[in-house]
C-alpha positions as CSV (number, residue, x, y, z in Angstrom):
1,M,8.5,7.2,-10.0
2,N,10.2,7.3,-6.7
3,K,9.1,9.2,-3.5
4,S,10.9,12.5,-4.4
5,E,9.5,12.5,-7.9
6,L,6.0,11.9,-6.5
7,I,6.5,14.8,-4.1
8,S,7.6,17.1,-6.9
9,S,4.6,16.0,-9.0
10,M,2.2,16.6,-6.1
11,A,3.7,20.0,-5.4
12,E,3.4,21.0,-9.0
13,K,-0.2,19.9,-9.4
14,S,-1.5,21.2,-6.1
15,K,0.5,24.5,-6.1
16,L,2.1,23.6,-2.8
17,T,5.7,23.9,-1.9
18,K,7.7,20.6,-2.0
19,K,8.0,20.7,1.8
20,D,4.2,21.0,2.2
21,A,3.7,18.2,-0.4
22,E,6.1,16.0,1.5
23,I,4.2,16.7,4.8
24,A,0.9,15.9,3.1
25,L,2.3,12.6,1.6
26,K,3.7,11.5,4.9
27,A,0.4,12.3,6.7
28,F,-1.5,10.2,4.1
29,I,0.9,7.3,4.5
30,E,0.7,7.4,8.3
31,S,-3.1,7.6,8.2
32,V,-3.4,4.6,6.0
33,E,-0.9,2.6,8.1
34,E,-2.7,3.5,11.3
35,S,-6.1,2.5,9.9
36,L,-4.7,-0.9,8.6
37,E,-3.0,-1.5,12.0
38,K,-6.4,-1.1,13.6
39,G,-7.9,-3.6,11.1
40,E,-9.9,-0.9,9.3
41,K,-10.3,-0.6,5.5
42,V,-9.4,2.6,3.6
43,Q,-11.6,3.2,0.6
44,L,-10.8,5.9,-1.9
45,V,-13.7,5.8,-4.4
46,G,-12.3,5.7,-8.0
47,F,-8.8,5.0,-6.8
48,G,-8.9,1.8,-4.8
49,T,-9.0,0.2,-1.4
50,F,-6.3,-0.5,1.1
51,E,-7.0,-3.4,3.5
52,T,-5.4,-6.3,5.3
53,R,-5.8,-10.1,4.7
54,Q,-4.9,-12.9,7.0
55,R,-2.5,-15.5,5.7
56,A,-2.8,-18.9,7.4
57,E,0.2,-20.8,8.7
58,R,1.6,-23.1,6.1
59,E,4.5,-25.4,5.3
60,G,7.4,-24.5,3.1
61,R,10.7,-25.9,2.2
62,N,14.2,-24.6,2.7
63,P,15.6,-24.6,-0.8
64,R,19.2,-25.4,0.3
65,T,18.4,-28.3,2.7
66,K,15.0,-29.4,1.3
67,E,13.9,-29.4,5.0
68,T,10.2,-28.7,5.7
69,I,9.7,-25.6,7.7
70,K,6.5,-23.9,9.2
71,I,5.8,-20.5,7.9
72,P,3.8,-18.6,10.6
73,A,0.5,-16.9,10.0
74,T,0.7,-13.2,9.1
75,T,-1.4,-10.2,8.3
76,A,-0.6,-8.7,4.9
77,P,-1.5,-5.3,3.6
78,V,-3.3,-5.4,0.2
79,F,-4.3,-2.7,-2.3
80,K,-7.1,-3.4,-4.7
81,A,-7.4,-0.9,-7.6
82,G,-10.8,0.8,-8.2
83,K,-12.7,0.5,-11.5
84,E,-11.8,4.1,-12.7
85,F,-8.1,3.6,-11.9
86,K,-8.0,0.3,-13.8
87,E,-9.7,1.8,-16.8
88,R,-7.3,4.7,-16.9
89,V,-4.3,2.4,-16.7
90,N,-5.7,0.1,-19.4
91,K,-6.8,2.8,-22.0
């Protein structure tokens, strides 16, 4: 499912217009991004949790030259599915 298919599905299930469903989806995504940017966690009980994790600096190799390079530390967004969501997917 891509973004436009998700918007259509949301519009159908919520009885909103596609335009309103698109606005709602964009607002949800922006809200999650802003919270993660601040270092906050977003928990949706039954669905899952959006959070960030720190990745330490590490060494890697350039596959072409086999030269060792340093990969800088980063903050990565992570989604952990909730119990009910996992159960529904695995039925």
